[in-house]
DOTORTI-952587 format. One record per residue (C-alpha): residue number from 1; residue in one letter; x negated, y negated, z negated. Coordinates in nm, 2 decimals. Layout:
REM DOTORTI-952587
{pt NUM "a" {X Y Z}},
...
***
This chain:
REM DOTORTI-952587
{pt 1 "m" {0.97 -1.54 -0.46}},
{pt 2 "p" {0.64 -1.36 -0.45}},
{pt 3 "d" {0.41 -1.44 -0.16}},
{pt 4 "d" {0.40 -1.18 0.12}},
{pt 5 "p" {0.10 -0.95 0.08}},
{pt 6 "v" {-0.20 -1.05 0.27}},
{pt 7 "d" {-0.38 -0.79 0.48}},
{pt 8 "p" {-0.74 -0.73 0.35}},
{pt 9 "p" {-1.01 -0.84 0.59}},
{pt 10 "p" {-1.13 -0.57 0.82}},
{pt 11 "t" {-1.45 -0.38 0.73}},
{pt 12 "p" {-1.72 -0.45 1.00}},
{pt 13 "h" {-1.85 -0.14 1.17}},
{pt 14 "e" {-2.22 -0.12 1.10}},
{pt 15 "a" {-2.31 -0.04 1.46}},
{pt 16 "w" {-2.08 -0.28 1.65}},
{pt 17 "t" {-2.13 -0.63 1.52}},
{pt 18 "e" {-2.22 -0.85 1.82}},
{pt 19 "g" {-1.98 -0.99 2.08}},
{pt 20 "e" {-1.68 -1.22 2.12}},
{pt 21 "f" {-1.43 -0.93 2.17}},
{pt 22 "c" {-1.31 -0.79 1.84}},
{pt 23 "l" {-1.13 -0.46 1.82}},
{pt 24 "i" {-0.96 -0.37 1.48}},
{pt 25 "s" {-0.88 -0.01 1.43}},
{pt 26 "a" {-0.57 0.12 1.27}},
{pt 27 "d" {-0.77 0.19 0.95}},
{pt 28 "n" {-0.89 -0.17 0.95}},
{pt 29 "v" {-1.24 -0.14 1.08}},
{pt 30 "s" {-1.36 -0.42 1.31}},
{pt 31 "f" {-1.58 -0.36 1.62}},
{pt 32 "r" {-1.74 -0.65 1.80}},
{pt 33 "v" {-1.86 -0.60 2.16}},
{pt 34 "p" {-1.92 -0.82 2.47}},
{pt 35 "s" {-1.59 -0.87 2.66}},
{pt 36 "r" {-1.75 -0.75 2.98}},
{pt 37 "t" {-1.77 -0.40 2.82}},
{pt 38 "l" {-1.39 -0.38 2.79}},
{pt 39 "f" {-1.30 -0.56 3.11}},
{pt 40 "w" {-1.46 -0.29 3.32}},
{pt 41 "a" {-1.35 0.00 3.10}},
{pt 42 "s" {-0.98 -0.08 3.05}},
{pt 43 "n" {-0.73 -0.29 3.24}},
{pt 44 "n" {-0.48 -0.27 2.96}},
{pt 45 "l" {-0.73 -0.39 2.69}},
{pt 46 "a" {-0.84 -0.68 2.92}},
{pt 47 "d" {-0.48 -0.78 2.95}},
{pt 48 "a" {-0.42 -0.75 2.58}},
{pt 49 "a" {-0.71 -0.98 2.51}},
{pt 50 "d" {-0.55 -1.25 2.72}},
{pt 51 "v" {-0.24 -1.26 2.50}},
{pt 52 "s" {-0.40 -1.17 2.17}},
{pt 53 "g" {-0.38 -1.52 2.03}},
{pt 54 "g" {-0.75 -1.54 1.96}},
{pt 55 "s" {-0.94 -1.85 2.03}},
{pt 56 "s" {-1.10 -1.92 2.36}},
{pt 57 "a" {-1.43 -1.80 2.22}},
{pt 58 "e" {-1.30 -1.49 2.06}},
{pt 59 "k" {-1.05 -1.22 2.17}},
{pt 60 "v" {-0.89 -0.99 1.91}},
{pt 61 "v" {-0.70 -0.67 1.97}},
{pt 62 "r" {-0.55 -0.50 1.66}},
{pt 63 "f" {-0.45 -0.13 1.68}},
{pt 64 "t" {-0.18 0.03 1.48}},
{pt 65 "d" {-0.16 0.40 1.57}},
{pt 66 "p" {-0.35 0.59 1.30}},
{pt 67 "e" {-0.36 0.91 1.51}},
{pt 68 "l" {-0.50 0.77 1.83}},
{pt 69 "e" {-0.65 0.44 1.73}},
{pt 70 "s" {-0.86 0.52 1.42}},
{pt 71 "s" {-1.21 0.39 1.37}},
{pt 72 "s" {-1.35 0.73 1.47}},
{pt 73 "t" {-1.18 0.71 1.81}},
{pt 74 "i" {-1.27 0.35 1.87}},
{pt 75 "d" {-1.63 0.43 1.79}},
{pt 76 "r" {-1.63 0.72 2.03}},
{pt 77 "f" {-1.46 0.51 2.30}},
{pt 78 "l" {-1.74 0.24 2.27}},
{pt 79 "n" {-2.02 0.49 2.27}},
{pt 80 "l" {-1.88 0.62 2.60}},
{pt 81 "a" {-1.82 0.28 2.75}},
{pt 82 "v" {-2.15 0.12 2.64}},
{pt 83 "k" {-2.40 0.41 2.58}},
{pt 84 "y" {-2.25 0.67 2.81}},
{pt 85 "i" {-2.25 0.92 2.52}},
{pt 86 "a" {-1.96 1.17 2.53}},
{pt 87 "t" {-2.01 1.39 2.23}},
{pt 88 "p" {-2.28 1.49 1.98}},
{pt 89 "s" {-2.51 1.77 2.10}},
{pt 90 "t" {-2.44 2.12 1.97}},
{pt 91 "q" {-2.80 2.14 1.84}},
{pt 92 "s" {-2.68 1.99 1.51}},
{pt 93 "q" {-2.45 2.29 1.45}},
{pt 94 "a" {-2.53 2.48 1.13}},
{pt 95 "p" {-2.56 2.86 1.19}},
{pt 96 "g" {-2.23 3.02 1.13}},
{pt 97 "h" {-2.03 2.70 1.17}},
{pt 98 "e" {-2.04 2.65 1.54}},
{pt 99 "s" {-1.67 2.74 1.58}},
{pt 100 "d" {-1.58 2.48 1.31}},
{pt 101 "d" {-1.79 2.22 1.48}},
{pt 102 "d" {-1.63 2.30 1.82}},
{pt 103 "v" {-1.28 2.26 1.68}},
{pt 104 "a" {-1.36 1.93 1.51}},
{pt 105 "v" {-1.53 1.77 1.81}},
{pt 106 "c" {-1.28 1.89 2.07}},
{pt 107 "r" {-1.00 1.75 1.86}},
{pt 108 "e" {-1.18 1.42 1.85}},
{pt 109 "i" {-1.23 1.43 2.23}},
{pt 110 "h" {-0.87 1.51 2.28}},
{pt 111 "r" {-0.77 1.20 2.08}},
{pt 112 "l" {-1.02 1.00 2.28}},
{pt 113 "v" {-0.87 1.12 2.61}},
{pt 114 "q" {-0.52 1.03 2.49}},
{pt 115 "f" {-0.66 0.68 2.40}},
{pt 116 "l" {-0.81 0.65 2.75}},
{pt 117 "h" {-0.48 0.74 2.91}},
{pt 118 "k" {-0.29 0.50 2.69}},
{pt 119 "y" {-0.52 0.21 2.78}},
{pt 120 "d" {-0.57 0.29 3.15}},
{pt 121 "c" {-0.94 0.37 3.13}},
{pt 122 "a" {-0.97 0.57 3.45}},
{pt 123 "p" {-1.34 0.49 3.49}},
{pt 124 "l" {-1.41 0.63 3.15}},
{pt 125 "l" {-1.22 0.95 3.20}},
{pt 126 "r" {-1.44 1.02 3.51}},
{pt 127 "l" {-1.75 0.92 3.31}},
{pt 128 "l" {-1.65 1.16 3.03}},
{pt 129 "q" {-1.64 1.44 3.29}},
{pt 130 "l" {-1.97 1.35 3.44}},
{pt 131 "t" {-2.15 1.32 3.10}},
{pt 132 "t" {-2.00 1.65 3.00}},
{pt 133 "v" {-2.15 1.81 3.31}},
{pt 134 "r" {-2.49 1.65 3.24}},
{pt 135 "c" {-2.49 1.77 2.88}},
{pt 136 "l" {-2.39 2.12 2.99}},
{pt 137 "e" {-2.67 2.13 3.25}},
{pt 138 "e" {-2.93 2.01 2.99}},
{pt 139 "a" {-2.81 2.27 2.74}},
{pt 140 "r" {-2.70 1.99 2.50}},
{pt 141 "m" {-2.34 2.12 2.50}},
{pt 142 "n" {-2.22 2.48 2.48}},
{pt 143 "p" {-1.99 2.62 2.75}},
{pt 144 "l" {-1.69 2.66 2.52}},
{pt 145 "r" {-1.69 2.29 2.43}},
{pt 146 "s" {-1.75 2.19 2.79}},
{pt 147 "f" {-1.46 2.41 2.90}},
{pt 148 "v" {-1.22 2.25 2.66}},
{pt 149 "i" {-1.33 1.90 2.75}},
{pt 150 "g" {-1.28 1.99 3.12}},
{pt 151 "s" {-0.93 2.11 3.05}},
{pt 152 "v" {-0.82 1.81 2.84}},
{pt 153 "t" {-0.95 1.57 3.11}},
{pt 154 "d" {-0.77 1.79 3.37}},
{pt 155 "s" {-1.08 1.88 3.55}},
{pt 156 "p" {-1.08 2.25 3.66}},
{pt 157 "s" {-1.42 2.19 3.82}},
{pt 158 "v" {-1.58 2.11 3.48}},
{pt 159 "c" {-1.42 2.42 3.34}},
{pt 160 "e" {-1.56 2.63 3.63}},
{pt 161 "l" {-1.91 2.49 3.56}},
{pt 162 "a" {-1.88 2.58 3.19}},
{pt 163 "l" {-1.80 2.94 3.29}},
{pt 164 "q" {-2.09 2.95 3.53}},
{pt 165 "a" {-2.32 2.81 3.26}},
{pt 166 "a" {-2.29 3.14 3.06}},
{pt 167 "d" {-2.50 3.30 3.33}},
{pt 168 "s" {-2.81 3.16 3.16}},
{pt 169 "a" {-2.71 3.26 2.81}},
{pt 170 "d" {-2.95 3.56 2.77}},
{pt 171 "d" {-3.24 3.62 3.01}},
{pt 172 "n" {-3.30 3.96 2.85}},
{pt 173 "q" {-2.99 4.10 3.02}},
{pt 174 "p" {-2.96 4.19 3.39}},
{pt 175 "k" {-2.91 3.89 3.60}},
{pt 176 "g" {-2.54 3.82 3.66}},
{pt 177 "y" {-2.41 4.03 3.38}},
{pt 178 "r" {-2.35 3.91 3.03}},
{pt 179 "d" {-2.18 4.08 2.73}},
{pt 180 "e" {-1.91 3.90 2.53}},
{pt 181 "r" {-2.16 3.76 2.27}},
{pt 182 "s" {-2.39 3.60 2.53}},
{pt 183 "m" {-2.09 3.44 2.70}},
{pt 184 "r" {-2.11 3.21 2.40}},
{pt 185 "g" {-1.75 3.18 2.29}},
{pt 186 "l" {-1.57 3.21 2.62}},
{pt 187 "d" {-1.40 3.54 2.54}},
{pt 188 "p" {-1.03 3.45 2.52}},
{pt 189 "g" {-1.01 3.68 2.22}},
{pt 190 "t" {-1.26 3.47 2.02}},
{pt 191 "i" {-1.15 3.12 2.11}},
{pt 192 "p" {-1.00 2.96 1.79}},
{pt 193 "l" {-0.63 2.89 1.79}},
{pt 194 "p" {-0.67 2.52 1.75}},
{pt 195 "l" {-0.86 2.50 2.07}},
{pt 196 "w" {-0.60 2.70 2.26}},
{pt 197 "k" {-0.36 2.43 2.16}},
{pt 198 "l" {-0.57 2.17 2.34}},
{pt 199 "i" {-0.63 2.37 2.66}},
{pt 200 "y" {-0.38 2.31 2.94}},
{pt 201 "p" {-0.15 2.61 2.98}},
{pt 202 "a" {-0.25 2.68 3.34}},
{pt 203 "h" {-0.61 2.68 3.24}},
{pt 204 "s" {-0.54 2.91 2.94}},
{pt 205 "w" {-0.37 3.16 3.17}},
{pt 206 "a" {-0.64 3.14 3.44}},
{pt 207 "l" {-0.92 3.20 3.19}},
{pt 208 "t" {-0.74 3.49 3.03}},
{pt 209 "a" {-0.66 3.65 3.36}},
{pt 210 "a" {-1.00 3.59 3.51}},
{pt 211 "w" {-1.17 3.74 3.20}},
{pt 212 "s" {-0.95 4.05 3.21}},
{pt 213 "r" {-0.99 4.11 3.58}},
{pt 214 "s" {-1.37 4.07 3.58}},
{pt 215 "t" {-1.44 4.34 3.32}},
{pt 216 "e" {-1.70 4.60 3.42}},
{pt 217 "y" {-1.83 4.89 3.22}},
{pt 218 "r" {-2.21 4.95 3.21}},
{pt 219 "n" {-2.42 5.23 3.06}},
{pt 220 "c" {-2.68 5.14 2.79}},
{pt 221 "s" {-2.88 5.33 2.53}},
{pt 222 "v" {-2.59 5.34 2.29}},
{pt 223 "g" {-2.32 5.43 2.54}},
{pt 224 "r" {-2.09 5.22 2.76}},
{pt 225 "h" {-2.01 4.86 2.70}},
{pt 226 "q" {-1.81 4.59 2.87}},
{pt 227 "s" {-1.99 4.33 3.08}},
{pt 228 "r" {-1.89 4.05 3.30}},
{pt 229 "d" {-2.04 3.84 3.57}},
{pt 230 "p" {-1.99 3.48 3.46}},
{pt 231 "m" {-2.01 3.36 3.82}},
{pt 232 "a" {-1.73 3.60 3.92}},
{pt 233 "v" {-1.52 3.48 3.62}},
{pt 234 "a" {-1.57 3.12 3.73}},
{pt 235 "r" {-1.48 3.20 4.09}},
{pt 236 "l" {-1.16 3.38 3.99}},
{pt 237 "f" {-1.07 3.11 3.74}},
{pt 238 "k" {-1.10 2.85 4.02}},
{pt 239 "a" {-0.88 3.06 4.26}},
{pt 240 "l" {-0.62 3.12 3.99}},
{pt 241 "v" {-0.59 2.75 3.90}},
{pt 242 "r" {-0.56 2.66 4.27}},
{pt 243 "g" {-0.28 2.92 4.31}},
{pt 244 "a" {-0.10 2.79 4.00}},
{pt 245 "d" {-0.12 2.44 4.13}},
{pt 246 "h" {0.02 2.55 4.46}},
{pt 247 "d" {0.31 2.74 4.30}},
{pt 248 "a" {0.40 2.45 4.07}},
***
């Protein structure tokens, strides 16, 4: 009888090569990190290491889910746990491709959040929210991306801050009023469908309703146009989400 096929050795990840704890992604990439990194980040991974069958000097966890446990997700998980990096800055976006970048990154963050839930990484979920807020405040992440991350981590407060951030989008407009373009992608009519599929239904409804109810018409040199006060949109969004939670 032919011998059983032998799995090829994993390919070492170029950035994660030191440590006695080895994570092997579903696409067969190995990540080595100090065990203390995972022990604080995930109760489930710490438990898995205890029964992994590795030697006393080395712990090994092998992942099998190609959707949630790919090398891309593991790399993002370790960047968050070790370097406190949530997502690449939006400064790298090529003109005309911001929407494509938002969809790709938000999908990756959604997979990361599912991974964090699966492995009981509550500290990292909170850290993801905090780093998102920091990136938003430092203008290293656009409000749309921040809103989606706030939603997939079930943090309406992060969503609210993302809506408020549009208030600084264009200093040439009257303070407190921004047109749809300067709201930088938060118009429900311009949000790509793939992102709607990631946003919690209650947050989708609250954003759409708050946007609609906050519409004002202002005169300008070329006639009347729609404007919105981002702070008013944020306040109404917050109230609507609270009401939806109360009615649930």
